[in-house]
N, C-alpha and C positions, 0 to 999 in steps of 0.2 A: 669309474669303479662304483661310486655310490648310485649313479643312475642305473647301472646294470643290476645292482643289488635291489633297488626299489622295484625295477621291472620284474625281477625274479620273485620278489616277495609278493607283489600283486598277483602274479600268475599263479603261484602256489596257493596264495590266499583264496583266490577265486575258485581254484580247483578244490580246495578243502571245503569251501562253502557249498559247492555243487555236490561234492561227495556226501556231505552231511545231508543235503536235501534229498539225495537219491538213495540214501541208506535204506535197507529193507525195513518193512514195518516192524520186524522183530526188534530193531534197535529203538525205533521211536514209538512203538506201540506199547505192548504189555510190559516190556522191560523197563521203560521209563516210568510208566504209571502202573505198577504191579497191582493186579486185582486182589491179591492176598498179601497183606502187609506182614513183614517178618515180625516175630514176637519181640516186644520191647525188652531191652536188657535192664536188669535191676541192679547190677553190680558191674565193676570193672571187668572186662573180658580177660580171660586168663592169658597172660603174656609171660613167657619164661625169660631168664636173664639174657640169653643170647639174642632173643628177639628184641628185648628192651634196649640192648646196646645198638642194634641195627636201626631200630625205630628212632632212638635218640640221635643217631648219626644223621638219619634222613631229615629229622626235624631241624637239627642244627644247620645242616648244609642248605636247606631249602627255605627256612623261615625268613631269612633276610635277602635271599636272592629272589628276583621277581618271577618266580616260577610256581609258587603256591605250595606251601608245606602241607596244607590239608589234602590237596590232591595226591601228593606223593605218599603221604601217610595212609591214604586209602588204597592207592593203586599198588604200591610195593608189597605190603603184606598179602593182598589178595592174589597178586601175581605169583608170590612165593608159596601160596597155599595155606597161609596162616589165618586168613579171615580178617575182617575189619576190626582194629583194636578199639574203635568207638570214640565218640566225642570226648568223653571224660578223660580217658588216658591221654589222648593227644593234647587236650587243653592243659592238663597238669604238667606234662613234660615240657610245655612251653615255658614253665617257670625257670627251667635251665637256660633257655634263650634269654629270658629277662635278666637273669643273673649275669649273663655274658654282656648284654648291652649296657647294663648298669656299670659293670666293671670297665668296659671300654670307654664309655662316655662320662665317667665319674667327674672329671674336671669340668666338662661342659655343663653337666647338671648342677654341680656345686656353684659354678659361676652364675648360671641362670637363676637359681634359687636365691642366692645371696643378693644378686643384683636386683631381682624383683622385689624382695623384702625391703631393700634400701630405697627403692623407687617408691614403694607404698609409704614408707616412713617419711620420705621427703616430698611426697605428693608429686613425684616426677613421673607422670604417667606416659610420657613420650620416650622414656628411656628404652634402649634396645632390649635389655634383658626382660623388662616388664612386658613389652609387646610380644616377645617370643614366648614367654611363659603363658601369657594370655592366649596366644595362638594355639599352643599345645592344649591348654585347658578347654577352650571352646572347640578345638578340633576333635577332642575325645567324646564330646556329647553325642554326635550322630551315631557312632558305633555302639555306645552304651544304650541309647534309646532304641535303636532297631534290634539290638541284641536281646533286650528285655522283651520287646514286642514279639520276636520270634519264639522266645521261651513260652510266652503266653499262648500264641496262636498255633505253634507246632511243638507241643511238649515232648513228643517222641521224635525229635529231630534226627536221632541216630538212624532211624529207618525211613526218613523222609525221602521222596523222589529227588529232592535237591542234592542229596548225598550219593545219588546213583553215579556209576562210572560214566554213563552217557552225559549226564548233566555236567560232570566235572570236565569231560573232554570238550564239550561245547563251550564251556566257560573259558577253558584254556585257549581255544582257537579264537574266540571273540577278543579276549584280552591281548593276544598276540597281534591281532590286526590294529587294535587301538594303540598299543605301545609302538607299533611300526609307524602309524600315522603321526603320533606325538614326536617320534624321533625325527621325522621328516619336516614337520612344520614348526617345532619348537625352536625358539631363537637362542636359548641357552646363554643368556647374557647376565642374568641376575645371580649374585652370589649370596652367601649366608647372611651378610649384613643387611641385605635388602628384604629379608623376611619380615612379615608383619601379621597382624590379626587376621586379615582377609585370607592370607595364604594358609593359615592354620585351619580356618573354617572350610575352605574349598578342599584342602587335602583331607580334612576330617570326613567330609561327605564322600570323597573317593574311597577312604579307608573303610567306610561302612559297607561298600560294595563287596568287601572281602568276606562278609558273612555268608556269601554264596560260595560254597566249596569250589575250588578251581580258579577263582578270580585272582587270588594272591593279594595280601595286604600290602606288601612292599611293591608288588606289580602295579596295583591300582594307584597308590600314592606317587610312585615314580612317574607313571603315565601322566597323572594330573600335574605334577611338578614340571614336567617337560612342556606340557601344554601352556603352563603359566609362565614359561620363559626362564625357568631356573636352570642353572648349570646341572649337569648330571650328578656330580658328586654332592652338590648342595641339596638336590632333591632327595638323594639317598640318605644323606646325613639327617635331614629333617624328618624323613620317613621313619628312621630308627628311633629318634627322640619322641615323635608323635605316637609311636606304637607302644611305648613303655606303659602308660596307664591302662590302655585297652587290653593288652596281652596279660598284664598283671591281674587285672580284675577278672578276666575270663578264667585264668588259671586258679585263682583263689576261690572263686565260686564253685568250680568243679571239684577242687580239692576238699572244700567244705562238704559238698554232697557225698563224696566218696568216704570221707571220715565218718559221716553220719551213719553210713551203712555198715561201717566196721571193716577193718582190713586185717587179715592174718598175715604172717610173715611171708607166706607164699605169694601174696599179692603186693605187699609193701616193698619188699626187696627189689623186684623188677622195676617198680615205679621209681624208686630212688636211683637205681642204675640208669634208667631212661633219662631222668633229670640231669644227672652228671654227664652222661654222654652228649645230651643236647647242649649243655653248657660249653663243653670243650669245642665241639664242632661249630657252634654258633659264633664263638669268639673268633675262630679261624675264618669263618665265612664273612664276618663283618670287616675284618682287617683286609681280607683279599678284595672284597667288592669295592671298598672305598678307594683302594689303590688302582684297581682296574678301571673304574669310571673316571679317574682323573685324565686318562689318556685314550680310553676306548669307548665305543658306542655300546648301545644295548642290543645290537643286532643278533648277537650270539644267543641271547635269551628269547628274542622274538622268534627266531628260527626254531629254537628248542621247544618253545611252547606250541608252535604250530605243528611240528612233527609229533610231539607228545600227544596232542589231542587227536590228530589223524590216526596215529597208531592205535590208540585206545578204541576209537570207533571201529577201526578195521578188525581189531582183536575181538570185539564184541560181535560184530557182524559175522565173523567166521567161526564163532563159538570158542575161541581160545580163552576168552575171559567171560565170566558171568557178570551181568549188569546188576550188581548188588549195591 
């Protein structure tokens, strides 16, 4: 069964890659690198309450699944004719996802924090909690560094070609192939107790890849975890913990920028609704994914990402979607 699955995956993966290479110049030419940039947005794009609920649901369901919340928050509103909600809105509603992961892993976080502080007090730097806390801290550095670098080098990231639908589709396809390879070669023997500083650093570097829309933070870290020999559920659990500082910082930075511009009730209410919606659906997706990965593989996400990317490229090529 798994042999057939691998053969089918490689077949469709090769087909997707060839389709990508053979796509019309319309897809890879001016659409990917538009000659005229869209005007930069100076405030949060207008989002009504219904749209905020839907976008919060999309954020919550996709933030912790290895399928890229950024990609879906870009594709879903465009497909529905709403337009791109923008980086600021999507970053702020991630605070709902952070509230969910803090709530779900509160006991773990308390244990790690208290254990790490005790280890420092007793100079017990080999303790498990200290090593895990250090791994999370060092694992956060790459995404913060590269995130700040992108802000400096690409100040108008909202309208960057990296956020085009073509770029997102390509990232989704590439990550599906990498996740598929990691699923095949990963030994999946190391549990949560085996995690250390080096795991945090390596998964932190993988997490930084998620700055490219369509890659998926949970997807890149889960892929790295499987390559490192971690059990699926262990890789996912550590991915959630590792993402807390990064997502919190991103959300707070964008929230600060939005509050600087000033928000009327017409903008503030949908933002709050989006955060609450993201919180509820994030909590549900975390609980479901951890249970799922205890007994199942990641192939459902691999196939989904592959099809998702191919469908987007096809829709752009046929004019059903604009490559914005």
